[in-house]
C-alpha positions, -999 to 999 in steps of 0.1 A, spaced: -926 -535 -332 -896 -552 -331 -881 -564 -297 -845 -555 -294 -835 -586 -278 -852 -606 -313 -819 -598 -328 -794 -589 -300 -761 -608 -309 -773 -626 -340 -740 -611 -353 -718 -628 -323 -704 -661 -323 -714 -663 -288 -707 -684 -260 -740 -696 -267 -733 -704 -302 -704 -719 -300 -719 -741 -276 -752 -748 -302 -729 -753 -329 -696 -773 -307 -694 -808 -296 -696 -805 -261 -663 -820 -252 -646 -791 -277 -668 -766 -264 -654 -776 -226 -620 -774 -239 -623 -742 -253 -637 -730 -219 -609 -747 -203 -583 -727 -227 -603 -691 -217 -597 -693 -185 -559 -706 -185 -567 -741 -176 -551 -753 -209 -543 -748 -235 -559 -752 -270 -550 -780 -287 -546 -785 -330 -578 -810 -327 -594 -789 -311 -590 -752 -327 -599 -776 -360 -639 -780 -343 -639 -745 -330 -628 -733 -368 -655 -754 -392 -681 -744 -366 -671 -710 -370 -674 -719 -404 -706 -730 -405 -724 -704 -382 -708 -678 -406 -710 -690 -437 -748 -697 -431 -752 -659 -422 -740 -647 -457 -704 -648 -449 -679 -654 -478 -644 -641 -458 -628 -642 -427 -602 -617 -407 -581 -615 -386 -589 -586 -369 -560 -567 -350 -555 -527 -335 -519 -518 -347 -501 -488 -332 -518 -463 -355 -548 -457 -335 -570 -477 -354 -583 -511 -363 -565 -535 -391 -582 -559 -411 -574 -582 -442 -599 -608 -457 -592 -639 -470 -620 -664 -487 -631 -694 -472 -625 -710 -508 -597 -735 -518 -586 -761 -544 -579 -787 -537 -547 -812 -557 -577 -825 -581 -582 -791 -590 -620 -789 -566 -633 -761 -554 -643 -763 -519 -649 -743 -484 -621 -750 -456 -613 -730 -424 -590 -749 -401 -576 -741 -370 -545 -734 -388 -560 -706 -404 -581 -697 -367 -551 -698 -345 -529 -675 -367 -527 -651 -401 -498 -642 -419 -495 -607 -431 -472 -584 -445 -465 -562 -414 -442 -535 -435 -462 -507 -435 -476 -506 -396 -458 -482 -369 -428 -507 -353 -403 -482 -338 -376 -501 -351 -382 -536 -341 -384 -544 -374 -360 -542 -401 -373 -533 -439 -363 -565 -449 -380 -582 -421 -419 -578 -434 -433 -607 -417 -461 -601 -391 -487 -626 -374 -521 -621 -361 -526 -646 -334 -567 -653 -326 -575 -636 -288 -597 -667 -277 -613 -647 -251 -628 -622 -275 -655 -634 -298 -659 -635 -333 -684 -610 -352 -698 -603 -390 -701 -575 -408 -711 -575 -443 -695 -607 -459 -663 -609 -434 -662 -632 -400 -640 -610 -379 -614 -626 -355 -601 -605 -331 -565 -609 -323 -533 -598 -317 -502 -586 -339 -467 -598 -332 -436 -593 -352 -409 -619 -364 -394 -624 -336 -420 -623 -312 -424 -581 -302 -456 -570 -295 -467 -547 -331 -506 -539 -314 -516 -526 -287 -539 -555 -275 -509 -580 -265 -491 -562 -242 -528 -555 -226 -537 -593 -224 -503 -599 -206 -511 -568 -180 -545 -584 -176 -531 -616 -167 -502 -601 -145 -531 -580 -128 -553 -613 -119 -515 -631 -105 -515 -604 -83 -547 -595 -72 -556 -626 -64 -528 -635 -41 -541 -607 -25 -570 -619 -17 -562 -653 -11 -536 -636 18 -567 -622 31 -587 -657 36 -609 -658 5 -596 -687 -15 -625 -697 -35 -613 -668 -58 -588 -679 -92 -588 -650 -108 -596 -618 -110 -610 -599 -142 -603 -562 -151 -634 -545 -159 -638 -514 -180 -668 -493 -195 -661 -468 -216 -681 -433 -225 -677 -422 -257 -680 -387 -263 -690 -372 -304 -698 -345 -329 -720 -346 -357 -717 -323 -388 -734 -323 -419 -715 -343 -447 -723 -310 -468 -703 -286 -443 -675 -314 -437 -666 -322 -475 -662 -282 -480 -635 -278 -449 -599 -296 -459 -592 -287 -420 -618 -313 -409 -611 -337 -434 -575 -339 -430 -566 -332 -392 -600 -340 -371 -604 -305 -365 -611 -271 -373 -579 -250 -375 -600 -217 -382 -635 -204 -373 -647 -175 -351 -666 -184 -325 -704 -182 -327 -728 -159 -306 -744 -185 -288 -725 -218 -280 -727 -239 -253 -729 -217 -223 -767 -218 -225 -760 -250 -219 -795 -257 -233 -783 -284 -254 -772 -308 -224 -791 -333 -218 -820 -316 -246 -839 -331 -267 -826 -349 -292 -827 -335 -328 -849 -357 -347 -825 -367 -379 -799 -377 -349 -828 -397 -333 -827 -417 -364 -789 -421 -361 -789 -432 -336 -813 -461 -334 -795 -469 -365 -762 -473 -340 -781 -491 -318 -790 -516 -339 -759 -525 -357 -741 -521 -325 -770 -546 -306 -761 -572 -334 -727 -576 -325 -736 -583 -287 -724 -546 -277 -750 -535 -251 -750 -498 -260 -766 -485 -227 -763 -443 -232 -773 -421 -249 -773 -382 -249 -770 -348 -262 -736 -333 -245 -725 -297 -237 -719 -285 -267 -739 -276 -299 -739 -311 -323 -723 -332 -291 -738 -365 -284 -723 -393 -258 -726 -431 -264 -723 -457 -235 -715 -495 -234 -723 -518 -203 -690 -533 -185 -671 -556 -203 -640 -571 -198 -606 -549 -205 -602 -568 -234 -633 -570 -249 -642 -534 -242 -619 -521 -262 -629 -545 -293 -663 -533 -284 -648 -496 -279 -632 -494 -315 -665 -512 -331 -689 -486 -317 -659 -456 -331 -662 -474 -366 -700 -477 -363 -706 -443 -352 -686 -433 -384 -701 -458 -408 -735 -450 -402 -728 -412 -400 -721 -416 -441 -760 -431 -444 -770 -406 -425 -758 -373 -443 -735 -366 -418 -696 -372 -404 -688 -380 -369 -659 -366 -355 -640 -384 -326 -612 -361 -327 -607 -347 -289 -611 -306 -300 -629 -305 -334 -642 -267 -323 -624 -242 -308 -638 -225 -275 -665 -253 -268 -665 -285 -251 -640 -312 -268 -644 -350 -266 -633 -377 -241 -639 -413 -236 -639 -419 -202 -628 -451 -187 -643 -463 -156 -619 -494 -143 -632 -521 -117 -618 -557 -106 -646 -586 -101 -629 -616 -92 -645 -651 -107 -670 -654 -76 -686 -623 -88 -672 -597 -59 -660 -564 -70 -628 -555 -48 -638 -519 -49 -667 -518 -36 -669 -506 1 -697 -524 15 -719 -509 42 -690 -504 65 -660 -494 44 -639 -483 72 -639 -519 89 -634 -539 52 -599 -540 49 -601 -559 11 -619 -529 -1 -590 -504 17 -564 -524 3 -572 -525 -30 -578 -489 -30 -546 -477 -13 -532 -497 -39 -545 -480 -69 -535 -450 -50 -498 -455 -51 -498 -472 -85 -514 -438 -98 -490 -413 -76 -458 -436 -89 -470 -435 -128 -486 -405 -133 -464 -397 -161 -474 -426 -176 -506 -421 -176 -508 -389 -185 -492 -407 -218 -512 -431 -218 -544 -408 -221 -535 -386 -247 -530 -381 -284 -512 -347 -295 -549 -337 -304 -557 -343 -263 -534 -310 -255 -563 -285 -267 -592 -307 -244 -570 -309 -212 -576 -283 -190 -603 -270 -207 -638 -265 -191 -652 -296 -197 -618 -317 -190 -590 -323 -160 -564 -307 -163 -535 -323 -172 -517 -329 -135 -529 -359 -125 -546 -362 -87 -572 -386 -77 -607 -378 -62 -621 -404 -33 -652 -381 -23 -660 -371 11 -671 -405 31 -631 -422 17 -617 -389 19 -621 -391 56 -616 -428 63 -582 -418 46 -576 -391 69 -581 -410 102 -558 -441 90 -533 -413 86 -531 -409 122 -547 -441 139 -559 -479 124 -589 -469 144 -618 -460 118 -651 -448 126 -678 -434 100 -708 -412 109 -738 -429 97 -759 -398 93 -742 -392 64 -750 -427 45 -783 -420 39 -811 -389 18 -844 -383 12 -854 -360 -14 -886 -356 -8 -907 -364 22 -929 -390 -6 -899 -410 -7 -878 -432 13 -846 -426 23 -818 -445 6 -784 -451 7 -760 -421 -7 -733 -428 -30 -702 -431 -15 -684 -410 -41 -691 -377 -58 -686 -376 -98 -661 -344 -94 -656 -338 -135 -628 -315 -129 -607 -345 -114 -583 -371 -139 -591 -397 -112 -623 -404 -98 -633 -433 -72 -673 -435 -83 -685 -457 -62 -675 -491 -69 -646 -484 -93 -625 -454 -105 -634 -431 -134 -603 -423 -155 -616 -390 -173 -584 -374 -191 -584 -400 -218 -592 -389 -254 -622 -394 -276 -598 -404 -307 -579 -431 -285 -573 -467 -288 -580 -470 -249 -559 -501 -249 -527 -488 -237 -549 -465 -214 -555 -499 -196 -525 -519 -202 -509 -489 -178 -540 -494 -154 -534 -532 -151 -494 -533 -151 -492 -501 -124 -517 -513 -104 -507 -551 -102 -469 -542 -96 -489 -522 -66 -502 -557 -54 -478 -578 -61 -452 -558 -33 -484 -558 -10 -493 -600 -17 -456 -604 -9 -458 -587 22 -491 -606 34 -479 -634 23 -451 -637 56 -475 -645 80 -493 -679 88 -527 -667 95 -553 -647 82 -561 -624 113 -524 -620 114 -523 -609 77 -553 -590 76 -539 -567 109 -510 -564 88 -526 -552 60 -547 -522 77 -510 -506 86 -496 -514 51 -527 -492 39 -519 -468 61 -480 -463 50 -496 -461 19 -517 -431 25 -490 -415 43 -464 -421 14 -491 -411 -12 -516 -384 4 -503 -360 -20 -518 -377 -49 -554 -369 -30 -573 -338 -41 -612 -330 -37 -612 -296 -46 -613 -272 -79 -588 -287 -106 -597 -262 -131 -587 -236 -107 -552 -214 -113 -545 -221 -80 -546 -259 -85 -513 -255 -104 -493 -239 -79 -506 -260 -50 -498 -293 -77 -464 -283 -74 -458 -274 -41 -466 -313 -35 -445 -319 -63 -469 -338 -86 -460 -339 -124 -473 -311 -150 -465 -326 -182 -487 -298 -203 -480 -312 -237 -484 -348 -252 -448 -345 -270 -435 -342 -230 -452 -370 -218 -437 -394 -240 -406 -393 -224 -425 -409 -194 -419 -444 -218 -382 -444 -208 -386 -432 -172 -366 -461 -152 -394 -467 -132 -421 -474 -163 -394 -495 -178 -388 -518 -149 -425 -520 -137 -438 -531 -174 -402 -555 -174 -410 -567 -141 -451 -572 -148 -440 -592 -182 -458 -569 -201 -431 -551 -223 -393 -548 -227 -374 -520 -229 -367 -526 -268 -410 -528 -274 -411 -492 -251 -378 -474 -267 -403 -484 -302 -432 -469 -285 -418 -443 -275 -407 -434 -311 -436 -439 -326 -455 -419 -302 -432 -385 -313 -434 -403 -353 -473 -399 -351 -469 -363 -332 -442 -352 -364 -467 -361 -386 -501 -345 -369 -482 -314 -365 -471 -311 -397 -501 -318 -418 -521 -293 -394 -499 -268 -407 -497 -282 -445 -535 -278 -442 -533 -247 -433 -510 -235 -456 -532 -247 -482 -563 -232 -471 -550 -198 -462 -532 -189 -497 -557 -211 -522 -593 -200 -504 -589 -177 -477 -569 -149 -487 -580 -147 -526 -615 -143 -510 -602 -113 -487 -591 -98 -517 -623 -101 -534 -635 -81 -504 -613 -56 -507 -623 -57 -542 -659 -51 -529 -651 -18 -512 -633 -3 -542 -648 22 -568 -643 13 -609 -614 44 -605 -595 28 -580 -602 50 -552 -627 30 -518 -661 39 -515 -672 68 -495 -676 72 -461 -659 55 -428 -673 19 -427 -656 9 -461 -622 28 -454 -624 8 -418 -630 -28 -431 -609 -21 -460 -576 -11 -437 -586 -38 -417 -589 -64 -440 -557 -55 -458 -537 -58 -426 -550 -85 -415 -542 -104 -447 -509 -83 -446 -499 -100 -412 -509 -137 -423 -491 -143 -454 -460 -133 -436 -473 -157 -405 -477 -184 -433 -444 -179 -450 -430 -185 -418 -447 -214 -412 -437 -224 -451 -399 -221 -442 -399 -243 -407 -426 -270 -421 -399 -271 -450 -368 -271 -431 -379 -299 -408 -379 -322 -435 -344 -333 -433 -337 -330 -397 -339 -362 -376 -370 -368 -352 -358 -350 -321 -351 -315 -337 -379 -324 -359 -401 -326 -325 -381 -290 -312 -395 -274 -345 -427 -282 -345 -432 -280 -307 -415 -251 -301 -426 -231 -332 -451 -245 -357 -475 -253 -335 -471 -214 -320 -480 -203 -356 -511 -224 -358 -526 -212 -327 -512 -169 -339 -524 -173 -375 -558 -188 -363 -560 -155 -342 -560 -135 -371 -576 -156 -397 -609 -157 -368 -608 -119 -368 -611 -118 -405 -640 -138 -407 -658 -112 -388 -651 -83 -410 -657 -106 -443 -689 -107 -462 -710 -143 -459 -716 -145 -495 -673 -145 -498 -667 -161 -467 -652 -196 -482 -656 -218 -454 -690 -233 -436 -689 -212 -406 -689 -226 -367 -726 -217 -372 -730 -239 -407 -709 -266 -385 -726 -268 -353 -762 -259 -358 -771 -273 -389 -766 -311 -378 
């Protein structure tokens, strides 16, 4: 049997391979570039590029690509061959430092929100030196950022790297002020839990809604779904086991530490978890995970669904974002230690996060979502759209004390626990996992549970890094006024107290699913942005724009562009759903319904005798008439918004079309229950969820 470590990372140009393929002085210069001690010079870049090419070609590569994440939610690539022609006409292979560092691509068709004019087609990719290159097929992929001709960010990753730098700078200042001068940088570490569905390819191809929108626009619930909880953590089906093994094999070859796999709550739903990595690398890896899930599924006659809510009335899929801070000396700044009530450093960083989340809750709501996430948030498997924070019993007790006094205590009896007499007592986790909380402290990290499964999570972490950097900067400014560490530490506890007193409203340990929470949150003054469209306005808030400019992550023009892109995306998503449903109803469902009506008719045109035939005949006719009326109304609305401005389009789609989509579905799903299985034109939920 092959050891999984034999092939681990064979397709990744890791630091170990760089050390092997590059002269030591070049490798050391690359390390200094990664740590930002000195910029990459052309000579070093040439040497690294040559080493990359040699390694890649030894492993079958013929092309290279600057791989980046435009503002589309997916990744992008353009392949260039290593071959070149010399002036004498000789064909050679060449890959220079210039090719490695910078690429040019036609940026005209990528979303830009007005950052570039139609006649300004140039877009430039720049190598992210901290994220290792990798092989996929015959191509060497070089993780990169993507910017416009005038330098504005056209991608999701450039702002993330800037935000990480801002956070490192401010976090380091705070650590220094508290007495630890050995730290030179702080890394934002991210671990992503990716949920997804698997469906049989034949059933997928028979559903235009899944093909075009990623979710089912109609489909009646089934008698047995997730309520029995028989699927959750259950035995994984044999076909899915084969699939997961193939996914793991590909990911491990790319050096991605795919660690956990299991059945999720809903039938046909699963989860994969990758071990923590530095934020920008974690984003690259998660994009590769999503692409691998989809690509490998096709080889196994399945389709992987990454939409947040592909099926109504069963669990949707999230991408839980676990976030921590680690110094270059290996210290986790969110680790409470044995005596959290005396750990001033821990308390100051937790307090900084509390203030950051409360101050910019609307922005976090937007960053975590797509239009599809609206169907998931607030359901039984996902947190509500209201941002709150759960910190656990131990930390909440400390923070509640801090509201009144700086003399903090901790009940030691609550720190250890043994479930069986045969086991010695072990330390209890300092926090539980409140599944109803959007933002929870889970022992030594924060878990942001709101992000949807389909997003590129770069902007989520851009926001987390930037808002925390802003919060820490004011703390650093305060603490650096003191000459002695002891004075600084005493002042730090006072700062914690002031923050908790000012932002205590964001802390909530109860049931976020309960209706009473909506009213209580309103009394607390917490924002409740129920739709993605409503949340887009957070990009234009003065506090958001001031924060991004202060941290040098995004300027106002770039934020306004992202606002326009988000609203365009909303329009296109809802319009696509409307057009798809119109087509499915008109071309398939209604003709099938008329065949069902005919099945209840005798050759002479009368209805079959008996109450059943008469009742069903009338029910199908009535439902079909109602559906036709609503479909015609939606056709008029969709056609009518074509020539309207963006604001008007958003208004019509949000207030009228989305409601019609839901209303038509109710009638169509009821119609499904009245039709013979042989006549119903679509694979049912039973076919989709129980035939993987």
